[in-house]
C-alpha positions as CSV (number, residue, x, y, z in Angstrom):
1,X,0.0,0.0,0.0
2,X,2.7,2.4,-1.0
3,X,1.9,6.1,-0.3
4,X,-1.3,5.2,1.4
5,X,-1.7,6.4,5.0
6,X,-3.2,3.8,7.3
7,X,-4.6,6.5,9.8
8,X,-6.3,9.6,8.6
9,X,-8.7,12.1,10.0
10,X,-11.2,11.7,7.2
11,X,-11.7,8.8,4.8
12,X,-13.7,9.5,1.7
13,X,-14.8,6.4,-0.3
14,X,-15.6,7.5,-3.8
15,X,-14.1,10.2,-6.2
16,X,-17.3,11.6,-7.8
17,X,-18.7,15.1,-7.4
18,X,-20.0,14.6,-3.9
19,X,-16.9,12.9,-2.6
20,X,-14.5,15.4,-4.0
21,X,-16.6,18.4,-2.8
22,X,-16.6,16.9,0.7
23,X,-12.8,16.1,0.5
24,X,-11.8,19.7,-0.5
25,X,-13.8,21.2,2.3
26,X,-12.6,18.6,4.9
27,X,-9.0,19.3,3.9
28,X,-9.2,22.6,5.7
29,X,-9.5,20.8,9.0
30,X,-7.4,17.6,8.8
31,X,-5.9,14.9,6.7
32,X,-8.1,13.3,4.0
33,X,-7.7,10.1,2.0
34,X,-9.9,9.8,-1.1
35,X,-10.2,6.1,-2.1
36,X,-11.2,5.6,-5.7
37,X,-12.0,2.1,-7.0
38,X,-10.4,2.8,-10.4
39,X,-9.3,6.1,-12.0
40,X,-10.7,9.1,-10.2
41,X,-12.5,10.2,-13.4
42,X,-14.4,6.9,-13.8
43,X,-17.7,7.8,-12.1
44,X,-21.2,8.8,-13.0
45,X,-20.5,12.4,-12.2
46,X,-17.8,12.5,-15.0
47,X,-20.3,11.2,-17.6
48,X,-23.2,13.5,-16.7
49,X,-23.9,15.3,-20.0
50,X,-27.0,17.4,-19.4
51,X,-26.1,19.8,-16.6
52,X,-27.0,21.1,-13.2
53,X,-30.4,22.5,-12.2
54,X,-30.2,25.9,-10.4
55,X,-32.6,28.9,-10.2
56,X,-30.7,31.6,-12.2
57,X,-33.3,33.2,-14.5
58,X,-35.0,36.2,-12.9
59,X,-38.4,34.9,-14.1
60,X,-37.8,31.5,-12.4
61,X,-38.2,31.0,-8.6
62,X,-37.0,28.7,-5.9
63,X,-40.6,27.8,-5.2
64,X,-41.2,26.7,-8.8
65,X,-38.1,24.5,-8.7
66,X,-39.3,23.0,-5.4
67,X,-42.7,22.4,-6.8
68,X,-41.3,20.7,-9.9
69,X,-39.1,18.5,-7.8
70,X,-41.9,17.5,-5.4
71,X,-44.3,16.9,-8.2
72,X,-41.8,14.6,-10.0
73,X,-41.1,12.8,-6.7
74,X,-44.8,11.7,-6.7
75,X,-45.5,12.4,-3.0
76,X,-42.4,10.9,-1.4
77,X,-40.0,13.9,-1.5
78,X,-39.4,15.6,1.8
79,X,-40.3,19.2,1.4
80,X,-37.8,20.8,3.8
81,X,-35.0,18.7,2.3
82,X,-36.0,19.7,-1.3
83,X,-36.1,23.4,-0.2
84,X,-32.7,23.2,1.5
85,X,-30.9,21.6,-1.4
86,X,-32.4,23.9,-4.1
87,X,-31.7,27.0,-2.0
88,X,-28.1,25.8,-1.6
89,X,-27.3,25.5,-5.3
90,X,-26.5,29.1,-6.1
91,X,-23.6,29.4,-3.6
92,X,-22.1,26.1,-4.8
93,X,-22.4,27.2,-8.4
94,X,-20.5,30.4,-7.5
95,X,-17.8,28.4,-5.8
96,X,-17.4,26.3,-8.9
97,X,-17.1,29.3,-11.1
98,X,-14.4,30.8,-8.8
99,X,-12.5,27.5,-9.2
100,X,-12.6,28.0,-13.0
101,X,-15.6,26.2,-14.5
102,X,-17.2,28.1,-17.4
103,X,-20.9,27.4,-17.9
104,X,-22.2,28.3,-21.4
105,X,-23.5,31.8,-22.0
106,X,-25.3,33.4,-24.9
107,X,-25.3,36.9,-26.2
108,X,-28.5,38.8,-26.0
109,X,-29.8,41.4,-28.5
110,X,-28.6,44.2,-26.1
111,X,-25.1,42.7,-26.5
112,X,-25.0,41.5,-22.8
113,X,-24.3,37.9,-21.9
114,X,-26.5,35.7,-19.9
115,X,-26.4,32.0,-19.0
116,X,-27.6,29.7,-21.8
117,X,-30.1,27.8,-19.7
118,X,-31.5,24.5,-20.9
119,X,-34.9,22.9,-20.1
120,X,-35.4,19.2,-19.5
121,X,-38.3,16.9,-18.7
122,X,-40.4,17.9,-15.7
123,X,-39.0,21.4,-15.4
124,X,-41.4,24.3,-15.7
125,X,-38.6,26.8,-16.6
126,X,-35.2,26.9,-18.3
127,X,-32.8,26.4,-15.4
128,X,-30.2,23.9,-16.5
129,X,-26.7,25.2,-16.4
130,X,-24.4,23.4,-18.8
131,X,-20.8,23.4,-20.1
132,X,-21.5,22.2,-23.6
133,X,-22.7,18.6,-23.4
134,X,-19.9,17.5,-21.0
135,X,-21.0,19.3,-17.9
136,X,-20.0,16.6,-15.5
137,X,-16.6,16.1,-17.1
138,X,-15.9,19.8,-16.9
139,X,-16.8,20.0,-13.2
140,X,-14.9,16.8,-12.4
141,X,-11.7,17.9,-14.1
142,X,-11.5,21.1,-12.1
143,X,-12.3,19.3,-8.8
144,X,-9.7,16.5,-9.5
145,X,-7.1,19.2,-10.2
146,X,-7.9,21.0,-7.0
147,X,-7.9,17.8,-5.0
148,X,-4.6,16.6,-6.3
149,X,-3.1,20.0,-5.5
150,X,-4.4,20.1,-1.9
151,X,-1.7,19.6,0.7
152,X,-3.9,17.6,3.1
153,X,-5.5,15.3,0.6
154,X,-4.1,11.9,-0.6
155,X,-5.9,10.5,-3.7
156,X,-5.5,6.8,-4.0
157,X,-6.7,5.1,-7.1
158,X,-7.3,1.3,-7.7
159,X,-8.3,1.0,-4.0
160,X,-11.6,-0.9,-3.8
161,X,-13.5,-0.9,-0.5
162,X,-14.4,-4.3,0.8
163,X,-16.4,-3.5,4.0
164,X,-16.9,-0.9,6.6
165,X,-15.5,-1.7,10.0
166,X,-17.4,-0.8,13.2
167,X,-16.3,-0.8,16.8
168,X,-19.0,-3.3,17.7
169,X,-17.7,-5.8,15.2
170,X,-14.2,-5.7,16.8
171,X,-16.0,-5.9,20.2
172,X,-14.8,-2.5,21.5
173,X,-16.8,-1.4,24.5
174,X,-18.9,1.7,24.2
175,X,-21.3,3.1,21.6
176,X,-21.0,1.6,18.1
177,X,-19.3,3.7,15.5
178,X,-17.6,3.4,12.1
179,X,-13.8,3.3,12.5
180,X,-12.7,2.9,8.9
181,X,-12.8,0.2,6.2
182,X,-11.0,-2.7,4.5
183,X,-9.7,-2.2,1.0
184,X,-8.3,-4.3,-1.8
185,X,-5.5,-2.9,-3.9
186,X,-6.6,-4.1,-7.3
187,X,-3.1,-3.7,-8.8
188,X,-1.1,-5.6,-6.1
189,X,-4.1,-7.7,-4.8
190,X,-3.0,-6.8,-1.2
191,X,-5.7,-6.1,1.4
192,X,-5.3,-3.3,4.0
193,X,-7.3,-1.4,6.5
194,X,-7.6,2.3,6.8
195,X,-8.6,3.9,10.1
196,X,-10.4,7.2,10.2
197,X,-12.2,9.4,12.7
198,X,-14.9,10.0,10.2
199,X,-15.8,8.1,7.0
200,X,-17.7,9.5,4.0
201,X,-19.5,7.1,1.7
202,X,-19.7,8.7,-1.7
203,X,-19.6,5.6,-3.9
204,X,-22.2,6.6,-6.4
205,X,-24.8,4.4,-8.2
206,X,-25.7,0.8,-9.0
207,X,-26.6,0.7,-12.7
208,X,-24.5,-2.4,-13.3
209,X,-27.1,-4.4,-11.4
210,X,-28.8,-4.3,-14.9
211,X,-27.3,-5.4,-18.2
212,X,-28.4,-2.2,-20.0
213,X,-27.2,0.9,-18.2
214,X,-25.8,4.3,-18.9
215,X,-23.5,3.9,-15.9
216,X,-19.8,3.1,-16.1
217,X,-18.6,-0.4,-15.1
218,X,-17.7,0.8,-11.5
219,X,-21.4,1.5,-10.6
220,X,-22.0,-1.7,-8.7
221,X,-23.8,-0.4,-5.7
222,X,-20.8,-0.9,-3.4
223,X,-21.7,1.7,-0.8
224,X,-25.3,0.6,-0.4
225,X,-24.3,-3.0,0.0
226,X,-21.5,-2.2,2.5
227,X,-23.8,0.0,4.6
228,X,-26.5,-2.7,4.6
229,X,-24.0,-5.3,5.8
230,X,-22.9,-2.8,8.5
231,X,-26.5,-2.7,9.7
232,X,-27.7,0.6,8.4
233,X,-31.3,1.2,7.1
234,X,-31.7,1.3,3.3
235,X,-34.6,3.2,1.9
236,X,-36.8,3.2,-1.3
237,X,-34.6,0.9,-3.4
238,X,-37.5,0.0,-5.7
239,X,-37.1,3.4,-7.4
240,X,-34.5,2.8,-10.1
241,X,-34.6,5.4,-12.8
242,X,-34.3,4.2,-16.3
243,X,-33.0,6.8,-18.7
244,X,-35.3,6.8,-21.7
245,X,-32.6,7.3,-24.3
246,X,-29.5,5.3,-24.5
247,X,-28.0,4.8,-28.0
248,X,-29.0,1.5,-29.5
249,X,-25.9,0.3,-31.5
250,X,-23.9,-2.9,-31.4
251,X,-20.6,-1.0,-30.8
252,X,-22.0,1.5,-28.3
253,X,-21.5,0.6,-24.6
254,X,-23.5,2.6,-22.1
255,X,-23.7,5.6,-24.4
256,X,-26.3,8.1,-23.1
257,X,-28.2,10.5,-25.4
258,X,-28.6,13.5,-23.1
259,X,-32.1,14.5,-22.0
260,X,-31.1,18.0,-23.1
261,X,-31.7,16.8,-26.7
262,X,-35.4,16.4,-25.9
263,X,-35.2,19.8,-24.2
264,X,-34.1,21.3,-27.5
265,X,-37.1,19.8,-29.3
266,X,-36.2,16.2,-30.2
267,X,-39.3,14.0,-30.7
268,X,-39.6,10.3,-29.8
269,X,-41.0,8.2,-32.7
270,X,-41.5,4.6,-33.4
271,X,-39.5,2.9,-36.1
272,X,-42.3,3.8,-38.6
273,X,-41.7,7.5,-37.9
274,X,-44.9,8.1,-35.9
275,X,-44.6,10.3,-32.8
276,X,-46.1,8.6,-29.8
277,X,-45.4,10.5,-26.6
278,X,-48.6,12.5,-26.6
279,X,-50.5,9.2,-26.4
280,X,-49.0,8.8,-23.0
281,X,-48.6,12.3,-21.6
282,X,-49.7,15.8,-22.6
283,X,-46.2,17.1,-22.2
284,X,-45.1,14.9,-25.1
285,X,-41.4,14.3,-25.4
286,X,-40.8,16.6,-22.4
287,X,-42.6,14.3,-20.0
288,X,-40.6,13.1,-16.9
289,X,-38.2,10.2,-17.3
290,X,-40.5,7.6,-15.6
291,X,-43.4,8.3,-18.0
292,X,-41.1,8.5,-21.0
293,X,-39.3,5.2,-20.2
294,X,-42.5,3.3,-19.7
295,X,-43.9,4.8,-22.9
296,X,-40.9,3.6,-24.9
297,X,-41.0,0.2,-23.2
298,X,-44.7,-0.1,-24.1
299,X,-44.2,0.8,-27.7
300,X,-41.3,-1.6,-28.1
301,X,-43.2,-4.5,-26.5
302,X,-46.4,-3.8,-28.4
303,X,-44.8,-3.6,-31.8
304,X,-42.0,-6.1,-31.1
305,X,-39.3,-3.5,-32.0
306,X,-35.8,-3.5,-30.4
307,X,-35.7,0.3,-30.2
308,X,-37.4,3.6,-31.0
309,X,-36.1,6.8,-32.6
310,X,-35.1,10.2,-31.1
311,X,-35.5,12.6,-33.9
312,X,-34.0,16.1,-33.9
313,X,-33.4,16.4,-37.6
314,X,-35.5,19.6,-37.7
315,X,-32.6,21.4,-36.1
316,X,-29.7,22.7,-38.3
317,X,-26.3,21.0,-38.4
318,X,-24.6,24.1,-37.1
319,X,-27.0,24.4,-34.1
320,X,-26.4,20.7,-33.2
321,X,-22.6,21.0,-33.5
322,X,-22.6,24.0,-31.3
323,X,-25.1,22.8,-28.7
324,X,-24.0,19.2,-28.6
325,X,-20.4,19.1,-30.0
326,X,-19.3,15.9,-28.2
327,X,-22.6,14.1,-28.7
328,X,-22.7,15.1,-32.3
329,X,-19.2,13.8,-32.9
330,X,-19.8,10.6,-31.0
331,X,-23.0,9.8,-33.0
332,X,-21.0,10.4,-36.2
333,X,-18.5,7.8,-35.1
334,X,-21.4,5.3,-35.0
335,X,-22.5,6.4,-38.5
336,X,-25.4,8.6,-37.3
337,X,-25.7,12.3,-38.3
338,X,-28.0,13.9,-35.8
339,X,-29.0,16.6,-38.4
340,X,-30.2,14.0,-40.9
341,X,-30.7,10.7,-39.1
342,X,-33.1,9.9,-36.3
343,X,-31.1,8.3,-33.4
344,X,-32.1,4.7,-32.4
345,X,-32.5,4.6,-28.6
346,X,-33.6,2.3,-25.7
347,X,-34.2,2.8,-22.0
348,X,-31.4,1.8,-19.7
349,X,-30.8,1.8,-15.9
350,X,-29.5,5.3,-15.0
351,X,-30.0,6.4,-11.4
352,X,-31.0,5.1,-8.0
353,X,-33.4,7.3,-6.1
354,X,-33.0,5.1,-3.0
355,X,-30.0,4.4,-0.9
356,X,-28.5,4.7,2.6
357,X,-30.8,6.7,4.8
358,X,-29.0,10.0,5.4
359,X,-29.7,13.7,6.3
360,X,-28.8,16.5,3.9
361,X,-25.6,16.9,6.0
362,X,-24.7,13.2,5.4
363,X,-25.5,12.0,8.9
364,X,-26.5,8.3,9.1
365,X,-27.6,6.0,11.9
366,X,-24.0,4.9,12.5
367,X,-21.8,7.6,14.3
368,X,-18.7,8.4,12.3
369,X,-20.2,7.4,9.0
370,X,-21.7,9.9,6.5
371,X,-23.2,9.4,3.1
372,X,-23.7,11.9,0.3
373,X,-24.5,11.8,-3.5
374,X,-26.3,9.0,-5.2
375,X,-25.5,6.4,-2.5
376,X,-27.6,8.4,0.0
377,X,-31.3,8.7,0.3
378,X,-31.9,12.2,1.6
379,X,-35.5,12.6,0.7
380,X,-34.8,14.9,-2.3
381,X,-35.9,12.6,-5.1
382,X,-38.8,10.7,-3.6
383,X,-40.2,8.2,-6.1
384,X,-38.5,9.8,-9.2
385,X,-35.6,12.2,-9.8
386,X,-36.2,15.5,-11.5
387,X,-33.7,15.8,-14.4
388,X,-30.3,17.5,-13.5
389,X,-31.1,17.5,-9.7
390,X,-28.4,14.9,-9.1
391,X,-25.3,17.1,-9.6
392,X,-27.1,19.7,-7.6
393,X,-27.6,17.3,-4.7
394,X,-24.0,16.0,-5.0
395,X,-22.6,19.6,-4.7
396,X,-24.9,20.8,-1.9
397,X,-24.9,17.6,0.2
398,X,-21.1,17.0,-0.3
399,X,-20.4,20.5,1.1
400,X,-23.0,20.1,3.9
401,X,-21.5,16.8,4.9
402,X,-18.1,18.3,5.2
403,X,-19.5,21.2,7.2
404,X,-21.2,18.8,9.6
405,X,-18.1,16.7,10.1
406,X,-15.9,19.7,10.7
407,X,-18.3,20.6,13.5
408,X,-18.3,17.2,15.3
409,X,-15.2,15.3,14.3
410,X,-13.1,16.0,17.3
411,X,-15.4,13.9,19.5
412,X,-14.0,10.9,17.6
413,X,-10.5,11.8,18.5
414,X,-9.5,8.3,19.4
415,X,-8.1,6.2,16.6
416,X,-9.3,2.7,17.0
417,X,-7.0,0.0,15.6
418,X,-8.5,-2.3,13.0
419,X,-7.5,-6.0,13.0
420,X,-5.4,-7.3,10.1
421,X,-7.3,-9.0,7.4
422,X,-7.4,-12.8,7.8
423,X,-7.7,-15.0,4.8
424,X,-7.9,-18.2,6.8
425,X,-7.7,-21.3,4.5
426,X,-8.9,-19.4,1.5
427,X,-7.1,-20.2,-1.8
428,X,-6.8,-18.6,-5.2
429,X,-9.8,-19.6,-7.4
430,X,-9.4,-21.5,-10.6
431,X,-13.1,-21.2,-11.3
432,X,-13.5,-17.6,-12.4
433,X,-16.3,-18.9,-14.7
434,X,-18.5,-19.3,-11.7
435,X,-18.2,-15.6,-10.8
436,X,-18.9,-14.6,-14.4
437,X,-21.9,-16.9,-14.7
438,X,-23.4,-15.6,-11.5
439,X,-22.7,-12.0,-12.5
440,X,-24.7,-12.5,-15.8
441,X,-27.5,-14.4,-14.0
442,X,-28.0,-11.6,-11.5
443,X,-28.2,-8.9,-14.1
444,X,-30.4,-11.0,-16.5
445,X,-32.9,-11.8,-13.7
446,X,-33.1,-8.1,-12.7
447,X,-33.7,-7.0,-16.3
448,X,-36.3,-9.7,-17.0
449,X,-38.2,-9.5,-13.7
450,X,-37.4,-6.2,-12.0
451,X,-37.2,-3.8,-14.9
452,X,-39.4,-0.9,-16.0
453,X,-42.7,-2.8,-15.5
454,X,-43.0,-5.4,-12.7
455,X,-45.5,-8.0,-11.4
456,X,-45.7,-10.0,-8.2
457,X,-44.9,-13.2,-10.0
458,X,-41.8,-11.7,-11.7
459,X,-40.6,-10.3,-8.4
460,X,-41.1,-13.7,-6.7
461,X,-39.1,-15.4,-9.4
462,X,-36.3,-12.8,-9.1
463,X,-36.2,-13.2,-5.3
464,X,-35.8,-16.9,-5.5
465,X,-33.0,-16.8,-8.0
466,X,-31.1,-14.0,-6.3
467,X,-31.2,-15.6,-2.9
468,X,-29.8,-18.8,-4.3
469,X,-27.0,-16.9,-6.0
470,X,-26.3,-15.0,-2.8
471,X,-25.9,-18.3,-0.9
472,X,-23.4,-19.5,-3.6
473,X,-21.5,-16.2,-3.3
474,X,-21.3,-16.5,0.4
475,X,-19.8,-20.0,0.1
476,X,-17.4,-18.9,-2.7
477,X,-16.4,-15.8,-0.6
478,X,-15.4,-18.0,2.3
479,X,-13.4,-20.5,0.2
480,X,-11.4,-18.3,-2.1
481,X,-9.2,-15.3,-1.9
482,X,-10.9,-11.9,-2.5
483,X,-10.8,-10.4,-6.0
484,X,-12.4,-7.3,-7.4
485,X,-14.8,-9.3,-9.6
486,X,-16.0,-11.3,-6.6
487,X,-16.5,-8.2,-4.5
488,X,-18.5,-6.5,-7.2
489,X,-20.6,-9.7,-7.7
490,X,-21.3,-9.8,-3.9
491,X,-22.4,-6.2,-4.0
492,X,-24.7,-6.4,-7.0
493,X,-26.3,-9.5,-5.6
494,X,-26.9,-7.7,-2.2
495,X,-28.3,-4.6,-4.0
496,X,-30.5,-6.8,-6.2
497,X,-32.1,-8.3,-3.1
498,X,-32.7,-4.9,-1.7
499,X,-34.4,-3.7,-4.9
500,X,-36.6,-6.8,-5.1
501,X,-37.7,-6.8,-1.5
502,X,-38.4,-3.1,-1.6
503,X,-40.5,-3.6,-4.8
504,X,-42.4,-6.4,-3.2
505,X,-43.3,-4.2,-0.2
506,X,-44.7,-1.4,-2.4
507,X,-48.1,-2.8,-3.5
508,X,-48.9,0.2,-5.8
509,X,-47.6,2.0,-8.8
510,X,-45.7,5.3,-8.0
511,X,-43.0,7.2,-9.9
512,X,-40.4,4.8,-11.1
513,X,-42.0,1.7,-9.6
514,X,-44.8,0.4,-11.9
515,X,-46.6,-2.8,-10.8
516,X,-48.9,-4.2,-13.5
517,X,-50.8,-6.0,-10.7
518,X,-51.3,-2.7,-8.8
519,X,-51.5,0.1,-11.5
520,X,-53.1,2.6,-9.2
521,X,-51.3,4.9,-6.7
522,X,-52.4,4.5,-3.1
523,X,-53.0,7.1,-0.5
524,X,-50.1,5.7,1.6
525,X,-47.1,8.0,1.3
526,X,-44.8,5.7,3.4
527,X,-41.2,4.9,2.4
528,X,-39.9,1.4,2.2
529,X,-37.1,0.7,4.6
530,X,-35.0,-2.5,5.0
531,X,-33.0,-2.7,8.1
532,X,-32.2,-6.4,8.9
533,X,-28.7,-7.2,8.0
534,X,-26.3,-6.5,10.9
535,X,-23.3,-8.1,9.2
536,X,-19.8,-6.8,9.3
537,X,-16.6,-7.7,7.4
538,X,-16.4,-11.4,6.5
539,X,-12.7,-12.0,6.8
């Protein structure tokens, strides 16, 4: 573990927007280690194309943004949380601009400049700040540069978290708290522990639980799975957002067609060229993602087609090249000219609205452990995320988490030693095919039975299959030495069970969760919470 401290004040697991925002703020108070599973740029934040929602236009209001968010959340968003995060956006945007990010502007007729604000599905106003069509990449590049330059921050790549460690697990007297985590160095295959006074989970999403996803390969739900094994409550996991428009092409892997394209007038059409969205929602192609994804799924299944079209050919080539330069160029690489060709698209798993129960300041039920970004369930998104609210949440909650930790961290002044990892009689595996087979089986079962439209029978089938696989994984985990593939398999299987059980609990259709057996929305506005797995590291 060369150049990796074993004791730090603050451990941040994850290198996305939320994690780096927290790390930069925490570095003002003590030593920080940022642990990134692969390269620091390989995260959902980096690939976010559309932008970040923030009330900038004088004709827009905080109240309107709050109303749009709560409406999209279908009755499960927490109003005071929504208000806090939306009100916090402006200051965080200013800080980013001070660090050097340049959001797109446009010249007005009076020769003054103003932000070039986009509008996306579910928004009543133009309020999406963007940096071309690589907003996430632009933000991340600046934060990574700042993080690497910070004197108190160590960024450690290729360091995959295995499990959180709690004081109760090592049988230390007193109130239970998080004292750090075990990690696998995926380059050397060594395992180490890192002890910290406070640990921040900022591990991002879980899209790889499904075979079709816009997420990068690292999005295997690691933080949610680790938190559940550490005994924390997990909330609203049934609400997995499927992005309506991922490119359908044999050579394209997880390539997202930004929702901003629909915001600029693109129409969804079936393969015969017929527009269909107004058959499902009066907002047409600007309907929210849950409505749009179900509509596409319905048209594909009804007509037996493998995809639908997203058509923006009414826009000029010059406009598309200026507004979507990277997207335009990428489509050309796949033989598609956005100005003349409709784009073949399919829905794909995109974002988890559920996660580890956490306050807006990252506080969880486990002292010393904080969660922010997509891994956390703060109450912002409810049953469905409003477009471009995710980067907003990452910024605001990442900063709020660091602020809260800086207020309380000295009460955790004692560094608690973590036992060395024990491999016991485990040996190297010569049956990697077992891991690969189970990996594919988990993801196939989730797509077939726990996808955009669900039924009680499908969920029961999925639960039976996933539980059998989890038993096999547990046995395999005990017999063989830990590898990154095995750890990710273990995590996606745990997360799959959480999604299935949450979906079975919700006997209604609401937001992203659509049950064909229960198509109506009930009057019950309860969350689903699973809190029954007081595990710990399985060394």
